N, C-alpha and C positions, 0 to 999 in steps of 0.2 A: 466338799462341804454337803451334809445335808441337814436339812432345820424341818423340822416335821410342827406343825401348829395346830393344836386339838382345842374343840371348844370354840364359843364365838366372842368377838371384842377381845385377842390375845393380841400381844406385841412378843417379839422376840427380837433383842440386839445380837449381831454376832460380830466381833473386830476379825478381821484378816490379818495377817504378818506384814502387808502394805500399809496398815495403817486406814483403811478404808473402812466403813461400817455398812454392814448390810442388815436391812432392816425388814422383817417380813410383819405383816399387818393384818390380822385376819378381823374384817367387818361382817359380822353378817354372812352372806355367802359369797364373799368376795374377798380374795387376797391381794394385795398390794406390796410387791418386793421392791424397794427404793435401796440404791447403794450413792453413798455420797451427796444425799438431800437430791437425788433425779432420780424420777419414777423409772424403773425397769419393765414391769408387764403386771398388768392387772390379769387376776386368774378370778372367772366367774364361777358358777358351780357345775356348769356343763360343758367346763374347757380344758385343757392339760396344756402342759408348756415343759419342753426339757429345756434346760439351762447348762451351759457352759462356761461358767466365772470364768476359770482361768486356762486358758488354752498355751498351747508352747509361746514361746518369745522369740522371738529373732535369732538366727544363726549368730552366735557369737564369733570374735574373732581366731582363726586360728592359732594355736599355741602347740608348746610341747603335749607330750602324752604319750599315748601307746602306739608307736609305728605298725603302720597298717600290715599285711598279708602276716606270714607264719602260718602252719600247719599243724593239726591236733599232735600232741604229745609233744611240741616245743616249748622250750622258756625264752622268754623275753631277758638276755644278758648282757650286761653293763662290756661295751670293747675298751674302754680306756676311763681315766680317772675325770674325763671332761663329764659335765651334766648334759644330760639326753641323750649321750654318745651310747647307743645300746642299737641290739641286731635279735633276731628271731637265729637258735639255734636248738639243734638236737644235743642231748648231751649222749655223750660216750662214757664207758664207765672209766676211761681214763680222765676224763674231767675232775674226776674225784681224786684228787691226790693225796688225800688223808686214809686212801682204804687200799689196801694190799690185797688183793683177792687172786696171788696169781699161784698160791700153793694151796688152794683149795680141794676139801674132798666134801664128798658126801655126807651132810649133816653138820658141819663144822661151824664151829660159834666163833663169831668176830667179838676180838676184844682189843681196847686201845693201848698201845704201847709207847710210852713216853718215851722212851729212846730213841724209835725210829718217827714217833708222833704220827703213827698211823695206826689205823685199825686192822688187824692181822688175824690170821685162823690161830685160833688156841686149840692145840693137839693135845693137850694136858687136858681138857675139859671134854669127856666122853658122854655124861647124861644127866637128868637129874633125879637125885631119887626122890620119892615122896615119903611124907608123913606116915601115909600108911600101906607101904610098901609096892613095891615096882617103881620103875622107870622110864622116863621119856626120853 
């Protein structure tokens, strides 16, 4: 939260998410900060104060979440239909059941084959024609 008070005899009211009200009141060369009707600090013309209104709360109760460990490149995968039953896994090409790359050639394009329900290399597709000539 940042509150800037300029000029003299200024008052700024700020309502936070937890419904507490922080009031910054400037009268002459003094700024008084009040929260929930209790003075927090009074700042004179030659003093400065750094305030941390909202620090970290207490540690919560452990619960389901992302399991620890894993290495770079791994993914978190379900190991059963049960909730929270997961493990870190390194994916292999064989894990992608709907992709058949056994008969690939350099530069081949994969298309979806509804009969095999897999992506397969399309041998009849060799290049893209450009409208201004040339191929890719």
